[in-house]
N, C-alpha and C positions, 0 to 999 in steps of 0.2 A: 284099264281101270285107272281112274284119277283119285287122288287122295288129298285130304286136307289135314293140316297139322295144327293142333291146339295145345296150349300150355296151361295147366292148372296147378295152382300152388297154394300152400298154407303160409303161415308166418315166415318160416324158414324152409328151405327146400333143398333136396338133392335130386337131380334129374335121373329118371329111369327111362332109357331109350328102348324102344321096342317097335315092332312092326305088327300090322294087322290086329291092333288092339282096338276094341270098340267099347266105350263106356257110355252110360246113360247121361243125360243132361243134368241129372241131380247128383252127380259125383261128389261135389263139395259138400253136399248136405248129408251124406251118409257117413257111417263109421267104418265102411269097408276099407281093408288094407291100410289101417292107421299106422302100420310100421313104416310106410313110405311117406316122405315129406312132400313129394310132388311128382307129376307125370308129364311126359310129352305124349299126347294122345293123337293117334292117327286113325281115321276111319274113312270109308269110301265117300267121295264127294259126288253128290247128285248133280246131274246136268240140268240146272235150272234154265229153261228157255233156250236150250241149245247153245249156251255160252261156250262150253268146253269144245263142242263140235266145231265151233268157228275157228278154233286154233288151226285146223287143217287147211284153212284158206289164208292164214296169215303168211306174210312174207318170211323169208328165212331169217332175217335179222330179228324179227319179233319172236320167232321160236327160240333163237339163240338167247335173247334177253330173258325169256321165261326159264330156260334151262339154267342159265347162269344164276338167276335169282334163287332157283331151287337149290342149286349146289351151295350157294353162299349160306342159305338158311340151314342146310344140313351141316355145313362146316361149323357154323355158329352154335348149333345145338350140340354138336360133338364136343367143341371146346368148352362150352358151359358145363356139360356133363363131367368132363375131365377135371375142370377146376373145382367144381363143387364136391366131387368125389375125393379129391386130394384134401380139401378143407375138412371133410368129414373124417378122414383117416387121421388128421392131425389134431382133432379135438381132444382136449385133455380131460382127464378125470379131475374135476375141480375140488375134490375133497381136500381141505386144508391147504389149498393152493390159492394164492392171490393172482387173479388174472386181470391185468391192466389193459383196458381198451383205450387206445389213443390214435392220433393221426400218424401217418407214415413218416419215416425219417426223411428229412430233406437231403439234397445232394451234398451241400456244403453248409458251413456255418455251425449252428448248434444242433443238438440231437432232435430238437423239435422247434417248429416255428410258433407253436402255441406255448406261451409262458405257463399256463396252468398244467399242461401235460408235462412240461419239463419240471415244474414244481413237484408234481406228484411222484414222478420217477426219482427225482433227487431225494425227496423225503424217504422213500422206501430204501434207498441206498444209505441214507444217513442213519436210519434205525436198523439197518442190516437185515431187512426182511426179504426173503426170496420171493420172486414174482415172475410171471410169464407175460410177455408183451403180446398183445393182439393188435396188429396194425390193420384192422379190417375196415376202419372208417365208420363202423356202426355206432350210432349215437345211443345214449341211454334212453329209457322210456320217457324221460323228461326232456329229451332233445339236447343233452349236455355231453361234453367231452372234456376231460377224461372221466371214466367211471370204472369201477372194479366189480368183479364177481368173487365171492368167497363163500364156499359151502352152499352154493345155490342161492345166495343172497346177493342182491345188486344194490350198490350204493354209488351215488353220483354227487359231484360237488366236492372240491378238494377239502374244504373245511369239514364236511360231514364224513368224508372218507377217513380223514385223520382221526376224528373223534371215534369213529367205528373201530379202527385198528387199535387205538389206545384202549378202548373198552374191552375188545375181544382178546387182544394179544398182550396187553399189559405193557406196551412200550410207549415211552414218552420222552421227548427232548426238553420238556419244560419242567421236569420234576424239581430241579434245583432253583427255579426262579421264584422270587418273592411275589406276593400279590401285586405290588406296584410294577414289577418288571413284566408280569403277565399282561397287565393292562397296557403298558407301553408297547409290548410286542403286538398285541391285537390292534392298537391304534396305527402302528406302522404298517401292518399287513393290510388293513383297510385302505390306508392312503395309497399303497402300491397297487392293490388289486382293483379298487373302485375309481381311482383317479389317474395315477401314473400310467396304468395299463392302456387307457384310451389314447394318451398322447403318443405312446410307442406304437400302438396299432395304427394310428394315423400316419406316422412316419413310415411304417413298414408297408401297409396295404393301400395307402392313398398317395402319399408324396413320393414313394420309391417303389411303386408297383412293378416296374419293369425289372429291377434288380431282384425283387422278391420272387418274381415269376421264374427267373433262372434257377432258383434254388429248389423249386418243386420237383419231386421225384415222380415222374410219369414216363412210362416206357411205351413203345409201340410205334407203328408207322405214323400215327396222328398225334404223337406226343406234344409237339409244339402247339398244335391247335387246342388240345385238351388243356395244356398248361395255361394258355391264353384265356380260355373260357373259365377255368377254375379260379385263376387269379382275379379276373375282372368280376366274377360273381362274388368272391370273398370281399373284394374292395367295395362293391356296392352294398353288401351286408354291413360292413364296418361303418360306412358313411351313414347308413340309415339308423343303425343302433347308436352311433355317436350323436346323431341329431336328437334321438329320443332321450338319450342320457342328458343332453344339454350342452356338453362340451363341443359337440359338432356344430353348434350355432356360431362359434367364434371363428375369426379369421385364422389363416395359417400362422401368422406371426404371433397371435395370441395363444394358440395351442402350444407352440414351441416355447413361449414364455412360461406357461404353466408347467410344461415338462421340465424346464431348467430349474424352476423353483423346487420341484419335487426332488430332482437329482441333488441339488445343493443341500436340501434338508437331510437326505440320506447320508451324504458325505459328512455333514456336521454331526449327525447322530453316531456315525461309525467312528469318526475321529481316528485315533491311532490304535483302536482295539482290533483284535483279530476277527471277532464276530460282533454282531450288533448288540448282543447282551453281555459281552465281555469275552473272556477267554474260552468259553464253552459254547458249543452249538446249541441253537434252539430252533423251534419250528419256523420262526420268522425268517431265519436265514435261507430256508428253502424257497420261500416266497420272494424275498428280495433278490436273491441270486438269479432266479428264473426270469424275473422281469428286467433285470439289468443285462442279461445275456444277449438280447438283440442289439443293444448299444455296443456291446463288446465285440460280437462276432458276425452279425448278419446285416448291419447297416453301414457299410463302408462309405466314408466320406461325408456322413451326415452330421448334423449338429450334435445329437446325443453321443456319437462316437468321439467327436472332437472334445467334448466335455469330459467323458469318462477316461479318455487316454491322454488328457492334457491337464487341465486345471484340477479336476477331481480324480487325481491318480490313485488316491486311496481306495476308491470304489473299484478301479481296475484290478488292483492287487487283491482286494477282497474276493472278486469274482474268480481270479486265477487261482487263489488259494483253495477255494471250494472245488473248482474244476479239477485241479491237479489231484485232489484227495479222493473225490468220489467218482470221477469220470476218467480213469487212466487210459481208456481206449479212445477218448476224444482228443485227437491230435490237433494241435494248433500250429499253423504256419507262422513264420516270422512276419509275413505280411498282415496277419491279423492284429499285429501290434503297431500298425501304422495308420496315420490319418493325414489327410491333405488339409493343410491350413490355408483357407481361402481368405482370411481376414486381411492379409497383406498383399494379396494378388500373387503369391508364390505358388508354383506348381509342384515344388519339391515336397515329398512327404516328410512329416515330422515323426520321428521314431521314439518309442519309449526306451528307457534304459534297458540294457540287457538284463532280463530278470533271471536268467539261468534256469529256465523252466522248460527247455526244449529237449530234443532227442539226446538221450544219455549216451548213445553210441558216438556222438560227436564231441560231447563235453568231457568224456572220461578217457581220452586217448593219452597214452604215456609219451609225453614229449618234454623232456627235461630242459631242452634248450629254449622253448617258447612258452612254457607254462608259467604263469604267475599266480600266486595264491592271493585270492581276494574274496570278500564276502559281499554279496549283493544286498543292499539295504533299501528300504523305502524311505520317503522323505522324512519320516519321524525318527529314523535312526534304528528301527527294528529290522533284524535280518528276515529276509523272505523265507529262509529255511527254518526260522524259528516258529514253526507252526504247530508245535507240540503234537506231532503226528502220533507218536507212540502212546503218550499219555491219554490222548483223546480216544484212541481205539479201545483202550481198556475201559474208558468211561462209557462208550457205547455198549460194550459187552454187559456192563452193569444194568443197562436199561432192560435187559431181558430177565433179570433176576426178580 
């Protein structure tokens, strides 16, 4: 008896493996067995024109090929069944839980290669709202990433998500801002997200595609091929969308010139303040931090890294201040604070001053003979440890009141 295997599915599915099951051709149009999300269907295969009988006359290698293909199909179906069954078991009861859908973590660098995913997760940490990450790569109904689910409601777009959470949960980082400061905050956010974003995306996905490809987290025997395909697809999408935006019609030098102007504007606005709006956090800090993160940690040796870790050092310390406070598990190597200065033809890396922000196990050893007491300061004379950690934590607690 010969069999054929078919796969029927609805919008989402969990595979139900079975043998000798036969279903009518109108399966998807009926309401039968709605408790299942999908099926692998097997039914007898009719011998049209004696095709199957011809197998008996095939050579041994052709038979082996057929058997191998069938075994691979069965193995793939089994693995799919197991993976989807695990996913179903791990589904959460989303009542009063924020489920954050975003791209998977990269191997190195920042927690996300998407500034908007990093912005959203950083914001949730800033307002101290518990959430559950879903690294499933599933886009929102609008085709956007990130997006959230909350009590069966779906919201996409970081601006709309923040508005939704402020309305439903009563948390806000902008309560203490004046109307003028709120207007300034929005103007900075739009400059970063609608203009500066494209220059960084160009640097990451077009000009430094090979380095970005290495950061992608893909496993399996064909991981290198999959990473190559994924990175080049993304690079093509970025170039096409940049052209539609208009910024992609400029030359490489012009794109980098626009990027440098934006970075210098941010450095001037920040000045010697801890955060963009002063001594307290606001929503704009989540946006600016997430868009500066690639320059800090995922674009080694590039022009944006040289700027942020050299001439625009206040932006580097601003990023590190936020990273250290809201991402304690995000370990940063000493090499992340180096850049290669190519302006004078030197190959030796230029290092930032020791910020004292690395492993505590190394910096708190008791050595009375070699230890010297000193305080690390930024160029403005402010201590890097003077980040009002304790007072700001109490301020965030007040946001929930």
